DSSP file (Angstrom, degrees, kcal/mol; ACC not computed):
  #  RESIDUE AA STRUCTURE BP1 BP2  ACC     N-H-->O    O-->H-N    N-H-->O    O-->H-N    TCO  KAPPA ALPHA  PHI   PSI    X-CA   Y-CA   Z-CA
    1    1 A M              0   0    0      0, 0.0     2,-0.4     0, 0.0    16,-0.2   0.000 360.0 360.0 360.0 132.4   38.5  -20.9  -37.6
    2    2 A Y  E     -a   17   0A   0     14,-2.9    16,-2.5     3,-0.0     2,-0.7  -0.987 360.0-149.2-129.5 133.5   35.2  -20.6  -39.4
    3    3 A Y  E    S-a   18   0A   0     -2,-0.4    16,-0.2     1,-0.2    14,-0.1  -0.910  80.6 -32.8-103.5 113.5   32.6  -17.9  -39.0
    4    4 A Q  S    S-     0   0    0     14,-2.2    -1,-0.2    -2,-0.7    15,-0.1   0.913  84.0-150.5  43.0  63.9   29.1  -19.3  -39.5
    5    5 A P        -     0   0    0      0, 0.0    -1,-0.1     0, 0.0     2,-0.1  -0.320   5.2-128.4 -67.3 142.9   30.2  -21.9  -42.1
    6    6 A G    >   -     0   0    0      1,-0.1     3,-1.4    -2,-0.0    -2,-0.0  -0.271  28.3-100.1 -80.8 173.3   27.7  -22.9  -44.8
    7    7 A S  T 3  S+     0   0    0      1,-0.3    -1,-0.1    -2,-0.1     0, 0.0   0.666 119.7  63.0 -71.2 -15.4   26.8  -26.4  -45.6
    8    8 A N  T 3  S+     0   0    0      2,-0.1     2,-0.4     0, 0.0    -1,-0.3   0.450  82.8 100.2 -87.7   0.3   29.2  -26.4  -48.7
    9    9 A I    <   -     0   0    0     -3,-1.4     2,-0.6     1,-0.0     0, 0.0  -0.728  61.6-151.2 -90.3 131.9   32.2  -25.9  -46.4
   10   10 A T        -     0   0    0     -2,-0.4     2,-0.2     2,-0.0    -2,-0.1  -0.917  18.9-153.0-100.9 115.6   34.5  -28.8  -45.6
   11   11 A M        -     0   0    0     -2,-0.6     2,-0.4    -6,-0.0     4,-0.1  -0.613   4.8-144.8 -91.4 147.6   36.1  -28.3  -42.2
   12   12 A S        -     0   0    0     -2,-0.2    -2,-0.0     2,-0.1     0, 0.0  -0.910  38.4 -87.9-108.4 142.2   39.4  -29.7  -41.1
   13   13 A Y  S    S+     0   0    0     -2,-0.4    32,-0.2     2,-0.1     2,-0.1  -0.776 100.8  40.1-109.7 146.2   39.8  -30.7  -37.4
   14   14 A P  S    S+     0   0    0      0, 0.0     2,-0.3     0, 0.0    31,-0.2   0.510  86.9 145.9 -74.7 154.4   40.6  -29.4  -34.9
   15   15 A C  E     - B   0  44A   0     29,-2.4    29,-2.9    -2,-0.1     2,-0.4  -0.955  44.7-126.3-150.4 168.2   38.8  -26.2  -35.6
   16   16 A I  E     - B   0  43A   0     -2,-0.3   -14,-2.9    27,-0.2     2,-0.5  -0.986  19.4-169.1-120.9 129.6   36.8  -23.4  -34.1
   17   17 A V  E     +aB   2  42A   0     25,-2.7    25,-3.2    -2,-0.4     2,-0.3  -0.974  12.4 178.2-116.8 130.6   33.4  -22.4  -35.3
   18   18 A Y  E     +aB   3  41A   0    -16,-2.5   -14,-2.2    -2,-0.5     2,-0.3  -0.965   8.5 174.7-135.5 154.1   31.8  -19.2  -34.1
   19   19 A E  E     - B   0  40A   0     21,-1.7    21,-2.6    -2,-0.3     2,-0.3  -0.991  41.1 -97.8-151.8 151.7   28.6  -17.3  -34.7
   20   20 A R  E     + B   0  39A   0     -2,-0.3    19,-0.2    19,-0.2     3,-0.1  -0.591  45.0 171.1 -72.5 131.2   26.9  -14.2  -33.3
   21   21 A D  E     +     0   0A   0     17,-3.2     2,-0.3     1,-0.4    18,-0.2   0.750  49.8   1.9-116.3 -35.6   24.4  -15.5  -30.8
   22   22 A Y  E     - B   0  38A   0     16,-1.6    16,-3.0     2,-0.0     2,-0.4  -0.995  49.9-150.8-159.7 151.5   22.8  -12.7  -28.8
   23   23 A S  E     - B   0  37A   0     -2,-0.3     2,-0.4    14,-0.2    14,-0.2  -0.985   6.7-168.1-131.1 143.6   22.8   -8.9  -28.4
   24   24 A N  E     - B   0  36A   0     12,-2.6    12,-2.4    -2,-0.4     2,-0.5  -0.977   3.9-167.8-133.7 120.4   22.1   -6.8  -25.3
   25   25 A A  E     - B   0  35A   0     -2,-0.4     2,-0.4    10,-0.2    10,-0.2  -0.909   9.3-151.1-108.7 133.1   21.5   -3.1  -25.4
   26   26 A Q  E     - B   0  34A   0      8,-3.0     7,-2.8    -2,-0.5     8,-1.4  -0.866  18.4-154.1-101.2 137.5   21.5   -0.9  -22.3
   27   27 A H  E     + B   0  32A   0     -2,-0.4     2,-0.3     5,-0.3     3,-0.0  -0.807  20.0 173.0-116.4 151.3   19.3    2.2  -22.5
   28   28 A A  E >  S+ B   0  31A   0      3,-2.5     3,-1.1    -2,-0.3    -2,-0.0  -0.955  75.4   7.2-150.8 138.5   19.3    5.6  -20.8
   29   29 A D  T 3  S-     0   0    0     -2,-0.3    -1,-0.0     1,-0.2     0, 0.0   0.892 131.0 -60.9  54.1  42.2   17.0    8.5  -21.5
   30   30 A N  T 3  S+     0   0    0      1,-0.2    -1,-0.2    -3,-0.0    -3,-0.0   0.725 119.9  95.7  61.3  25.3   15.0    6.3  -23.9
   31   31 A A  E <  S-B   28   0A   0     -3,-1.1    -3,-2.5     0, 0.0     2,-0.2  -0.998  80.2-107.4-142.7 145.2   18.1    5.7  -26.2
   32   32 A P  E     +B   27   0A   0      0, 0.0    -5,-0.3     0, 0.0     3,-0.1  -0.527  36.4 168.7 -70.8 135.6   20.6    2.9  -26.4
   33   33 A Y  E     +     0   0A   0     -7,-2.8     2,-0.4     1,-0.3    -6,-0.2   0.514  63.7  33.7-122.3 -13.2   24.0    3.9  -25.1
   34   34 A R  E     -B   26   0A   0     -8,-1.4    -8,-3.0     2,-0.0     2,-0.4  -0.974  59.8-170.0-149.4 132.1   25.8    0.6  -24.8
   35   35 A Q  E     -B   25   0A   0     -2,-0.4     2,-0.4   -10,-0.2   -10,-0.2  -0.971   4.4-175.3-122.8 132.4   25.7   -2.5  -26.9
   36   36 A S  E     -B   24   0A   0    -12,-2.4   -12,-2.6    -2,-0.4     2,-0.4  -0.979   9.6-152.5-127.9 145.7   27.2   -5.9  -26.1
   37   37 A W  E     -B   23   0A   0     -2,-0.4    45,-3.2   -14,-0.2     2,-0.5  -0.870   2.9-149.9-115.8 146.4   27.3   -9.0  -28.3
   38   38 A R  E     -BC  22  81A   0    -16,-3.0   -17,-3.2    -2,-0.4   -16,-1.6  -0.966  12.2-163.7-114.6 133.2   27.6  -12.6  -27.3
   39   39 A Y  E     -BC  20  80A   0     41,-3.1    41,-2.6    -2,-0.5     2,-0.6  -0.935  14.8-138.4-114.3 137.5   29.3  -15.1  -29.6
   40   40 A Q  E     -BC  19  79A   0    -21,-2.6   -21,-1.7    -2,-0.4     2,-0.5  -0.868  23.1-168.2 -93.8 121.8   28.9  -18.8  -29.4
   41   41 A V  E     -BC  18  78A   0     37,-2.5    37,-2.8    -2,-0.6     2,-0.5  -0.945   3.2-168.1-114.8 126.2   32.3  -20.4  -30.0
   42   42 A T  E     -BC  17  77A   0    -25,-3.2   -25,-2.7    -2,-0.5     2,-0.6  -0.965   9.6-155.5-120.8 121.8   32.6  -24.2  -30.5
   43   43 A L  E     -BC  16  76A   0     33,-2.8    33,-2.3    -2,-0.5     2,-0.5  -0.850  18.0-168.9 -92.1 121.4   35.9  -26.0  -30.4
   44   44 A I  E     +BC  15  75A   0    -29,-2.9   -29,-2.4    -2,-0.6     2,-0.3  -0.949  18.9 140.3-119.2 129.9   35.5  -29.2  -32.5
   45   45 A G  E     - C   0  74A   0     29,-2.2    29,-3.4    -2,-0.5     5,-0.0  -0.963  57.1-112.3-157.9 173.4   38.1  -32.0  -32.5
   46   46 A R  S    S+     0   0    0     -2,-0.3    29,-0.1    27,-0.2    -1,-0.1   0.660  95.6  70.7 -86.7 -17.5   38.7  -35.7  -32.5
   47   47 A K  S >  S-     0   0    0     27,-0.1     3,-0.5     1,-0.1    27,-0.1  -0.811  70.8-144.9-104.1 141.7   40.2  -35.9  -29.0
   48   48 A P  T 3  S+     0   0    0      0, 0.0     2,-0.3     0, 0.0    -1,-0.1   0.703  96.0  53.6 -75.9 -17.7   38.0  -35.3  -25.9
   49   49 A D  T 3  S+     0   0    0      4,-0.0     0, 0.0     3,-0.0     0, 0.0  -0.424  72.2 172.8-115.6  56.5   40.8  -33.6  -24.0
   50   50 A N    X   -     0   0    0     -3,-0.5     3,-1.6    -2,-0.3     4,-0.4  -0.483  30.5-142.7 -66.9 126.4   41.8  -30.8  -26.3
   51   51 A P  T >> S+     0   0    0      0, 0.0     4,-0.9     0, 0.0     3,-0.5   0.683  94.5  74.5 -66.2 -16.3   44.4  -28.5  -24.6
   52   52 A L  H 3> S+     0   0    0      1,-0.2     4,-2.5     2,-0.2     5,-0.2   0.741  81.0  71.5 -68.0 -20.8   42.8  -25.5  -26.4
   53   53 A V  H <> S+     0   0    0     -3,-1.6     4,-2.2     1,-0.2    -1,-0.2   0.932  96.8  49.9 -58.3 -45.5   39.8  -25.8  -23.9
   54   54 A N  H <> S+     0   0    0     -3,-0.5     4,-0.5    -4,-0.4    -1,-0.2   0.832 111.9  48.2 -64.3 -32.3   42.1  -24.5  -21.1
   55   55 A K  H  < S+     0   0    0     -4,-0.9     3,-0.5     2,-0.2     4,-0.3   0.882 110.4  50.6 -75.3 -38.6   43.2  -21.5  -23.2
   56   56 A L  H >< S+     0   0    0     -4,-2.5     3,-1.7     1,-0.2    -2,-0.2   0.902 105.1  55.4 -67.6 -40.0   39.7  -20.6  -24.3
   57   57 A V  H 3< S+     0   0    0     -4,-2.2    -1,-0.2     1,-0.3     5,-0.2   0.711 101.5  60.8 -67.4 -16.8   38.3  -20.5  -20.8
   58   58 A M  T 3< S+     0   0    0     -4,-0.5    -1,-0.3    -3,-0.5    -2,-0.2   0.514  79.8 109.3 -86.2  -5.0   41.0  -18.1  -19.8
   59   59 A L  S X  S-     0   0    0     -3,-1.7     3,-1.2    -4,-0.3     2,-0.0  -0.433  83.9 -95.7 -68.5 145.1   39.8  -15.5  -22.3
   60   60 A P  T 3  S+     0   0    0      0, 0.0    21,-0.1     0, 0.0    -1,-0.1  -0.357 106.9   9.5 -60.8 140.0   38.2  -12.4  -20.8
   61   61 A K  T 3  S+     0   0    0      1,-0.2    20,-2.2    19,-0.1     2,-0.4   0.799  96.4 138.9  61.1  33.5   34.4  -12.5  -20.7
   62   62 A C  E <   -D   80   0A   0     -3,-1.2     2,-0.4    -5,-0.2    18,-0.2  -0.882  31.4-171.7-110.1 140.4   34.4  -16.2  -21.7
   63   63 A R  E     -D   79   0A   0     16,-2.5    16,-2.7    -2,-0.4     2,-0.3  -0.996  21.9-130.8-133.4 128.6   32.1  -18.8  -20.1
   64   64 A Y  E     +D   78   0A   0     -2,-0.4    14,-0.2    14,-0.2     3,-0.1  -0.619  27.5 176.9 -75.9 133.3   32.3  -22.6  -20.7
   65   65 A V  E     -     0   0A   0     12,-3.1     2,-0.3     1,-0.3    13,-0.2   0.854  46.6 -42.5-106.1 -55.3   28.8  -23.9  -21.6
   66   66 A R  E     -D   77   0A   0     11,-1.1    11,-3.0     2,-0.0     2,-0.4  -0.988  37.0-126.4-168.4 170.1   28.9  -27.6  -22.3
   67   67 A H  E     +D   76   0A   0     -2,-0.3     2,-0.3     9,-0.2     9,-0.2  -0.988  30.2 164.2-128.1 139.5   30.6  -30.6  -24.0
   68   68 A F  E     -D   75   0A   0      7,-2.3     7,-3.2    -2,-0.4     2,-0.4  -0.985  25.1-138.0-150.5 161.2   29.0  -33.1  -26.3
   69   69 A E  E     +D   74   0A   0     -2,-0.3     2,-0.3     5,-0.2     5,-0.2  -0.972  26.3 160.2-123.1 134.3   30.0  -35.7  -28.8
   70   70 A T  E >   +D   73   0A   0      3,-2.3     3,-1.7    -2,-0.4    -2,-0.1  -0.979  67.5   5.4-151.1 142.4   28.5  -36.3  -32.2
   71   71 A S  T 3  S-     0   0    0     -2,-0.3     3,-0.1     1,-0.3    -1,-0.1   0.846 128.4 -61.7  52.9  38.5   29.7  -38.1  -35.3
   72   72 A Q  T 3  S+     0   0    0      1,-0.2     2,-0.4     0, 0.0    -1,-0.3   0.724 113.9 117.5  60.4  25.0   32.8  -39.2  -33.4
   73   73 A L  E <   - D   0  70A   0     -3,-1.7    -3,-2.3   -25,-0.0     2,-0.4  -0.968  60.8-135.1-120.9 139.4   33.8  -35.5  -32.9
   74   74 A H  E     -CD  45  69A   0    -29,-3.4   -29,-2.2    -2,-0.4     2,-0.5  -0.790  18.9-163.1 -95.4 133.5   34.0  -33.8  -29.5
   75   75 A H  E     -CD  44  68A   0     -7,-3.2    -7,-2.3    -2,-0.4     2,-0.5  -0.969   8.7-171.1-119.7 127.3   32.5  -30.3  -29.2
   76   76 A D  E     -CD  43  67A   0    -33,-2.3   -33,-2.8    -2,-0.5     2,-0.4  -0.986  15.8-155.5-116.1 123.5   33.2  -27.8  -26.4
   77   77 A V  E     +CD  42  66A   0    -11,-3.0   -12,-3.1    -2,-0.5   -11,-1.1  -0.829  14.7 176.4-108.4 136.2   30.9  -24.8  -26.4
   78   78 A F  E     -CD  41  64A   0    -37,-2.8   -37,-2.5    -2,-0.4     2,-0.5  -0.927  23.3-139.9-131.3 154.3   31.7  -21.4  -25.0
   79   79 A N  E     -CD  40  63A   0    -16,-2.7   -16,-2.5    -2,-0.3     2,-0.4  -0.983  20.2-171.5-112.8 129.3   30.0  -18.0  -24.8
   80   80 A I  E     -CD  39  62A   0    -41,-2.6   -41,-3.1    -2,-0.5     2,-0.4  -0.984  10.0-149.4-122.6 130.6   32.2  -15.0  -25.3
   81   81 A Y  E      C   38   0A   0    -20,-2.2   -43,-0.2    -2,-0.4    -2,-0.0  -0.819 360.0 360.0-101.8 135.6   30.9  -11.5  -24.7
   82   82 A Y              0   0    0    -45,-3.2   -44,-0.2    -2,-0.4    -1,-0.1   0.325 360.0 360.0-135.3 360.0   32.3   -8.6  -26.7
């Protein structure tokens, strides 16, 4: 698992890469009272049918976004709200 890995990091596969993607603040009486964060989580592996996809989509507040392949690696992208 890697959090916003830099270009000098060598990843081993399969792996999960995640980064903070979006923030949403709800306001009342001109002040924020609730903050929620969205993280983009990418599962990267050599196989197109990684069983971890089924486990990730079952997480609370998780949404499957897309699948793509690049450099002979399969990427499954999710949004998770926290």
